[in-house]
N, C-alpha and C positions, 0 to 999 in steps of 0.2 A: 551062604557062600556065594550065592548068585550075585549079591550086591558087590562082594569083593571082586568077582570076575568082571563085572561091568566096570568097576572103578579101574581095574587093571587094564582092560581093553581101552577105556577112555584115555588113560595115561599113554598107552602105546600109540593111539591115534594122534594125540596131541604132540607127542614126540616126533612122529612122522611128519606132521604138518609143519612143525618148527624146523625140522631138518630140511624140508623142501623149500621153505621160505628162506632159510639161511643159505641154501645152495643157490637160489635165485639171486639173492642179494650179492653173494660173492661173485657170481657170474656177471651180474650187472656192473659191479665195481671194476672187475677185470676188463670188461669191454670198454668202460668209460676211460680207464687208464690208457688202454691201447689207442683209443680214439684221440685222446689228448696228445699222446706221443706222435701220432701220425699228423695231427694238425700242426704241432710244433715243427715237425720235419718239413711239411709243406711251406710253412712260413720261412724256414731257413732256405729252402730251395728257391722260393720267390726272391728272397734277399740276394742270394748268390746270382740268380738270373739277372736281376736288376743291376747289380754291380758289374757283371760281365757286359751287359748291354751298355751301361754308361761308359765303361772303359773303352769299348769299341767306338762309341760315339765321340769320345775325346780324341781318339786316334784319327778318326775320319768323320768330321762333323757334316760332311756333305753326303753321307750314306743315305740311301732312300729309306724313309721310315713312314709308318702310318702317322697321321696327324696327332692322334692322342699320345702315341709313344714319343713323338718329337716334342710335344708340349711338356710331357712329364720329364723328359731328359733336360729340357731347358730350365724347368723349375728346379730340378736337382742342382744344375750348374749354378743358378742364381743363389740358391740356399747355401751351397758350399762357399761361394764368394762372400756371402754375408757372414758365415761362420768364421772365415779367415779374417774379415774386418774386425769382428768382435774379439777374436783371439789376440789380434794386434793391440787393440784398445786395452784389453785386460793386462797384457804384458807391460804396456806403457804405464798403466796405473800401479802395477805391482813393482815397477822399477827394474824390470828385467829385460834382457834381450836373449835371442837364441843364437847359439854358435852356428856359423854357416857350415862348418864341417860335420859336426855330430848332432846338432839340434838340441844340445843340452842348454837349459836355462841358466843364465849367469846374471849377476848384478850388472846394471847398465853402466857402472863406472869401472868395471873390470877391464883389464887390458888383455888378459889371456883367459881361455876357457879352462875352468877348473877340472873338467872331465878329460879333455884330449890335449890341452896345451896349445891349441890353435890361437894365433894372434887375432884378436877381435878388431874389426873395423868399426870406428865410430864415424859416421858420415854426417856432414853438415848438409843443410838443405841445398846449398849450391853444388855440392859434390854428387848428389843423387842422380842417377840415370836409371832408365828402365832396366838395364843389365844388372844393377845392384839389387833390385827387388827380387825376392824369391819368386820363381816362376808361377807357383800356385796362387800368388797374390796379385799378379798382373791382371788388370781388367781394362777393357776399352773404355769403360765408363769413367769420365773425368772426375766425377765426385769421389770415387774410390781412390784414385791416384792422389787427389788433393788431400784426402784424409790421411793417406799413408805419408805424404810429405809433411803434414803437420806433426804426425807422430815422430818422424825422424828429426824434425826441427826441434822438438821438445828434448831429444836426446843429445843435442849439440853440446860439445864440451865447452866449459866456461873459461 
């Protein structure tokens, strides 16, 4: 019987060890999940902070800033301008224009917006003024203005 008691005790000890290991693994997994959630939350907060900072910078470009912050904000501005350029090129290649009133994408030959019914303006190159360009696409850099004029020229009615 002594052998059976030893086997029984060995099984009990093994079960306790497995239970402790399982508990530790469960706790470790729970901690890792909570850490991951907190890191994601921090990333979201950084994003919101950066977006708030950039919005403040857009409203007041002369606000005093640390040089690194100022450089980062200028890089964001440049990147957003590049994104706007690419979006215009994509729209041109797809043969679409955006409604000035609702922003809905319509065929470049349409006379009215199929979403809101707004009459669409088709501008020739000679008719384009800075006021006609969407405000987020206006840039002091002449190369961007020239690219926008080329795109509008391609949409000129025949």
